[in-house]
Backbone as JSON Lines, residues from 0, in Angstrom:
{"i":0,"aa":"X","n":[0.84,-1.18,0.0],"ca":[0.0,0.0,0.0],"c":[0.89,1.25,0.0]}
{"i":1,"aa":"X","n":[0.51,2.25,-0.77],"ca":[1.29,3.48,-0.88],"c":[1.19,4.29,0.41]}
{"i":2,"aa":"X","n":[2.26,5.01,0.72],"ca":[2.28,5.87,1.91],"c":[1.53,7.16,1.6]}
{"i":3,"aa":"X","n":[0.81,7.64,2.57],"ca":[0.09,8.9,2.44],"c":[0.8,9.93,3.31]}
{"i":4,"aa":"X","n":[1.46,10.87,2.67],"ca":[2.27,11.85,3.39],"c":[1.44,12.71,4.33]}
{"i":5,"aa":"X","n":[0.24,13.03,3.94],"ca":[-0.63,13.86,4.79],"c":[-1.0,13.1,6.06]}
{"i":6,"aa":"X","n":[-1.41,11.85,5.91],"ca":[-1.73,11.05,7.09],"c":[-0.51,10.84,7.98]}
{"i":7,"aa":"X","n":[0.66,10.63,7.37],"ca":[1.88,10.47,8.15],"c":[2.15,11.72,8.99]}
{"i":8,"aa":"X","n":[1.91,12.9,8.41],"ca":[2.11,14.16,9.14],"c":[1.11,14.29,10.29]}
{"i":9,"aa":"X","n":[-0.13,13.9,10.04],"ca":[-1.16,13.96,11.09],"c":[-0.81,13.02,12.23]}
{"i":10,"aa":"X","n":[-0.4,11.79,11.88],"ca":[-0.03,10.82,12.92],"c":[1.16,11.31,13.73]}
{"i":11,"aa":"X","n":[2.14,11.93,13.08],"ca":[3.32,12.44,13.78],"c":[2.92,13.57,14.73]}
{"i":12,"aa":"X","n":[2.02,14.45,14.29],"ca":[1.56,15.54,15.16],"c":[0.81,14.98,16.36]}
{"i":13,"aa":"X","n":[-0.01,13.96,16.13],"ca":[-0.75,13.32,17.22],"c":[0.22,12.72,18.24]}
{"i":14,"aa":"X","n":[1.22,12.02,17.75],"ca":[2.2,11.42,18.65],"c":[2.95,12.48,19.45]}
{"i":15,"aa":"X","n":[3.28,13.6,18.8],"ca":[3.99,14.68,19.5],"c":[3.12,15.28,20.6]}
{"i":16,"aa":"X","n":[1.84,15.5,20.3],"ca":[0.93,16.06,21.31],"c":[0.76,15.1,22.48]}
{"i":17,"aa":"X","n":[0.6,13.82,22.18],"ca":[0.44,12.84,23.25],"c":[1.71,12.7,24.07]}
{"i":18,"aa":"X","n":[2.86,12.79,23.43],"ca":[4.15,12.68,24.14],"c":[4.29,13.79,25.17]}
{"i":19,"aa":"X","n":[3.75,14.96,24.88],"ca":[3.81,16.09,25.82],"c":[2.99,15.8,27.07]}
{"i":20,"aa":"X","n":[2.08,14.82,27.0],"ca":[1.21,14.49,28.13],"c":[1.4,13.04,28.57]}
{"i":21,"aa":"X","n":[2.61,12.54,28.36],"ca":[2.95,11.2,28.8],"c":[2.18,10.11,28.08]}
{"i":22,"aa":"X","n":[1.7,10.37,26.89],"ca":[0.96,9.38,26.12],"c":[-0.47,9.17,26.6]}
{"i":23,"aa":"X","n":[-0.92,10.02,27.49],"ca":[-2.25,9.88,28.09],"c":[-3.25,10.8,27.39]}
{"i":24,"aa":"X","n":[-4.18,10.21,26.66],"ca":[-5.18,10.98,25.92],"c":[-6.03,11.81,26.88]}
{"i":25,"aa":"X","n":[-6.4,11.22,28.01],"ca":[-7.25,11.93,28.97],"c":[-6.54,13.17,29.54]}
{"i":26,"aa":"X","n":[-5.24,13.05,29.77],"ca":[-4.47,14.2,30.26],"c":[-4.44,15.3,29.19]}
{"i":27,"aa":"X","n":[-4.28,14.91,27.93],"ca":[-4.28,15.9,26.85],"c":[-5.63,16.61,26.76]}
{"i":28,"aa":"X","n":[-6.71,15.85,26.81],"ca":[-8.05,16.44,26.69],"c":[-8.31,17.37,27.87]}
{"i":29,"aa":"X","n":[-7.92,16.98,29.06],"ca":[-8.12,17.83,30.24],"c":[-7.32,19.13,30.1]}
{"i":30,"aa":"X","n":[-6.1,19.04,29.62],"ca":[-5.28,20.24,29.42],"c":[-5.91,21.15,28.36]}
{"i":31,"aa":"X","n":[-6.44,20.55,27.3],"ca":[-7.1,21.34,26.26],"c":[-8.35,22.02,26.81]}
{"i":32,"aa":"X","n":[-9.1,21.3,27.65],"ca":[-10.3,21.89,28.26],"c":[-9.93,23.08,29.14]}
{"i":33,"aa":"X","n":[-8.87,22.94,29.93],"ca":[-8.43,24.03,30.8],"c":[-7.96,25.23,29.99]}
{"i":34,"aa":"X","n":[-7.25,24.98,28.87],"ca":[-6.82,26.09,28.01],"c":[-8.03,26.81,27.42]}
{"i":35,"aa":"X","n":[-9.03,26.05,27.02],"ca":[-10.23,26.65,26.43],"c":[-10.96,27.51,27.45]}
{"i":36,"aa":"X","n":[-11.09,27.01,28.68],"ca":[-11.75,27.79,29.73],"c":[-10.96,29.05,30.08]}
{"i":37,"aa":"X","n":[-9.64,28.92,30.13],"ca":[-8.79,30.06,30.48],"c":[-8.82,31.14,29.4]}
{"i":38,"aa":"X","n":[-9.08,30.75,28.15],"ca":[-9.07,31.73,27.06],"c":[-10.26,32.69,27.15]}
{"i":39,"aa":"X","n":[-11.34,32.25,27.81],"ca":[-12.52,33.1,27.92],"c":[-13.37,33.14,26.67]}
{"i":40,"aa":"X","n":[-12.98,32.39,25.64],"ca":[-13.77,32.35,24.39],"c":[-14.58,31.07,24.37]}
{"i":41,"aa":"X","n":[-15.8,31.17,23.89],"ca":[-16.64,29.99,23.77],"c":[-16.16,29.12,22.63]}
{"i":42,"aa":"X","n":[-16.1,27.83,22.86],"ca":[-15.76,26.91,21.8],"c":[-16.97,26.73,20.89]}
{"i":43,"aa":"X","n":[-18.14,26.64,21.48],"ca":[-19.38,26.52,20.71],"c":[-20.45,27.32,21.42]}
{"i":44,"aa":"X","n":[-21.16,28.12,20.67],"ca":[-22.24,28.91,21.25],"c":[-23.52,28.08,21.25]}
{"i":45,"aa":"X","n":[-24.23,28.07,22.36],"ca":[-25.49,27.32,22.38],"c":[-26.49,27.93,21.41]}
{"i":46,"aa":"X","n":[-27.29,27.08,20.78],"ca":[-28.29,27.57,19.83],"c":[-29.45,28.21,20.57]}
{"i":47,"aa":"X","n":[-30.03,29.21,19.96],"ca":[-31.2,29.87,20.52],"c":[-32.38,28.92,20.43]}
{"i":48,"aa":"X","n":[-33.06,28.71,21.51],"ca":[-34.23,27.84,21.5],"c":[-35.42,28.6,20.92]}
{"i":49,"aa":"X","n":[-36.24,27.9,20.2],"ca":[-37.42,28.52,19.6],"c":[-38.63,28.33,20.51]}
{"i":50,"aa":"X","n":[-39.69,29.07,20.2],"ca":[-40.92,28.91,20.97],"c":[-41.44,27.48,20.83]}
{"i":51,"aa":"X","n":[-41.29,26.92,19.66],"ca":[-41.78,25.56,19.43],"c":[-41.03,24.57,20.32]}
{"i":52,"aa":"X","n":[-39.73,24.79,20.52],"ca":[-38.92,23.92,21.37],"c":[-39.37,23.99,22.83]}
{"i":53,"aa":"X","n":[-39.73,25.15,23.28],"ca":[-40.05,25.34,24.69],"c":[-41.49,24.98,25.01]}
{"i":54,"aa":"X","n":[-42.31,24.7,24.02],"ca":[-43.7,24.37,24.26],"c":[-44.57,25.61,24.37]}
{"i":55,"aa":"X","n":[-44.03,26.8,24.12],"ca":[-44.78,28.04,24.22],"c":[-45.59,28.32,22.95]}
{"i":56,"aa":"X","n":[-45.36,27.52,21.9],"ca":[-46.09,27.75,20.66],"c":[-47.56,27.4,20.84]}
{"i":57,"aa":"X","n":[-48.4,28.17,20.2],"ca":[-49.84,27.92,20.28],"c":[-50.29,27.15,19.05]}
{"i":58,"aa":"X","n":[-51.32,26.37,19.19],"ca":[-51.85,25.61,18.07],"c":[-52.25,26.57,16.96]}
{"i":59,"aa":"X","n":[-52.02,26.16,15.73],"ca":[-52.34,26.91,14.52],"c":[-51.49,28.18,14.37]}
{"i":60,"aa":"X","n":[-50.48,28.33,15.18],"ca":[-49.62,29.51,15.06],"c":[-48.68,29.37,13.86]}
{"i":61,"aa":"X","n":[-48.22,28.16,13.61],"ca":[-47.31,27.94,12.51],"c":[-48.08,27.44,11.3]}
{"i":62,"aa":"X","n":[-47.76,27.98,10.13],"ca":[-48.46,27.59,8.92],"c":[-48.34,26.1,8.67]}
{"i":63,"aa":"X","n":[-47.2,25.54,8.99],"ca":[-46.96,24.12,8.75],"c":[-47.95,23.24,9.54]}
{"i":64,"aa":"X","n":[-48.39,23.72,10.69],"ca":[-49.32,22.95,11.5],"c":[-50.71,22.89,10.85]}
{"i":65,"aa":"X","n":[-50.99,23.78,9.93],"ca":[-52.31,23.83,9.31],"c":[-52.44,22.92,8.09]}
{"i":66,"aa":"X","n":[-51.3,22.33,7.65],"ca":[-51.33,21.45,6.51],"c":[-51.71,20.04,6.93]}
{"i":67,"aa":"X","n":[-52.5,19.38,6.1],"ca":[-52.83,17.99,6.41],"c":[-51.64,17.11,6.04]}
{"i":68,"aa":"X","n":[-51.6,15.95,6.65],"ca":[-50.52,15.0,6.37],"c":[-50.7,14.43,4.99]}
{"i":69,"aa":"X","n":[-49.59,14.07,4.33],"ca":[-49.69,13.44,3.02],"c":[-50.39,12.09,3.15]}
{"i":70,"aa":"X","n":[-51.03,11.61,2.1],"ca":[-51.72,10.33,2.17],"c":[-50.75,9.22,2.58]}
{"i":71,"aa":"X","n":[-51.24,8.33,3.42],"ca":[-50.42,7.2,3.85],"c":[-49.71,7.43,5.16]}
{"i":72,"aa":"X","n":[-49.6,8.66,5.63],"ca":[-48.95,8.93,6.91],"c":[-49.95,8.71,8.02]}
{"i":73,"aa":"X","n":[-49.53,8.05,9.05],"ca":[-50.39,7.85,10.21],"c":[-49.79,8.5,11.42]}
């Protein structure tokens, strides 16, 4: 099988990162989590919940609720 230089580079970077944490994936992840918290920046912003998600939507409020189901749907 032919060598893939890109994958070889990725594997080498992974090994280098793990070596910095004694080969322990959990130690690496914990260190990354602490760095993310210390940065003060959100890694992912929570999505805004909609009225429909919260149960605050009223019947017939959404146009889609007024459509009948296609034939065959139960």
